[in-house]
C-alpha positions in Angstrom: 95.0 64.2 118.8 98.8 63.6 118.3 101.7 66.2 119.8 102.4 67.0 116.4 99.1 67.8 115.2 98.2 69.7 118.2 101.7 72.1 117.8 100.3 72.5 113.7 97.1 73.8 115.2 98.2 76.0 117.9 100.9 77.1 115.1 98.3 77.7 113.1 96.1 80.0 115.4 98.9 82.4 116.1 99.7 82.7 112.3 95.2 83.9 112.1 95.2 85.9 115.2 99.0 88.0 113.7 96.8 88.0 110.3 93.5 89.7 111.6 95.9 92.1 113.8 97.8 93.1 110.8 94.5 93.4 108.5 92.6 95.1 111.6 95.5 98.0 112.4 95.1 98.3 108.2 91.5 99.5 108.4 91.9 100.9 111.1 94.5 103.2 109.4 92.4 103.5 106.6 91.2 107.8 106.1 87.3 107.1 107.0 88.4 103.5 107.9 84.3 103.4 109.6 82.7 104.4 106.3 80.8 101.8 104.9 82.3 102.9 101.3 86.2 102.6 101.7 88.5 102.0 99.0 90.5 98.5 99.2 94.2 98.8 97.9 95.8 95.5 96.7 97.8 95.6 100.1 94.5 95.6 102.1 93.1 93.0 99.8 96.5 91.0 100.3 96.3 91.4 104.0 92.4 89.5 104.0 93.7 86.7 101.9 96.5 85.8 104.2 93.4 86.0 106.8 91.3 83.3 104.7 94.2 81.5 104.1 95.2 81.2 107.9 91.5 80.4 108.3 91.6 77.7 106.0 94.7 76.2 107.2 93.2 76.4 110.9 89.8 74.7 109.8 91.7 71.9 108.2 93.6 71.2 110.9 91.1 71.3 113.0 89.4 68.6 111.0 92.5 66.3 111.1 92.5 67.0 114.6 88.9 65.6 114.8 89.1 62.9 112.7 92.2 61.5 114.1 93.9 61.4 111.0 97.9 62.5 110.5 
């Protein structure tokens, strides 16, 4: 694994963690956030999509790292 790929993986992990933290904070702030029937706002959906995008990016980079391609 090259240093560039390692740096990109580490950055992607940080982006994913930040996205997860932001989503966790938003869900915790919902009234009745523990209820199963909470309504997702457009902002909440946007946060969720950022988590999914960050996870996919990290998965791609980790695959790249494992295969040794850059």
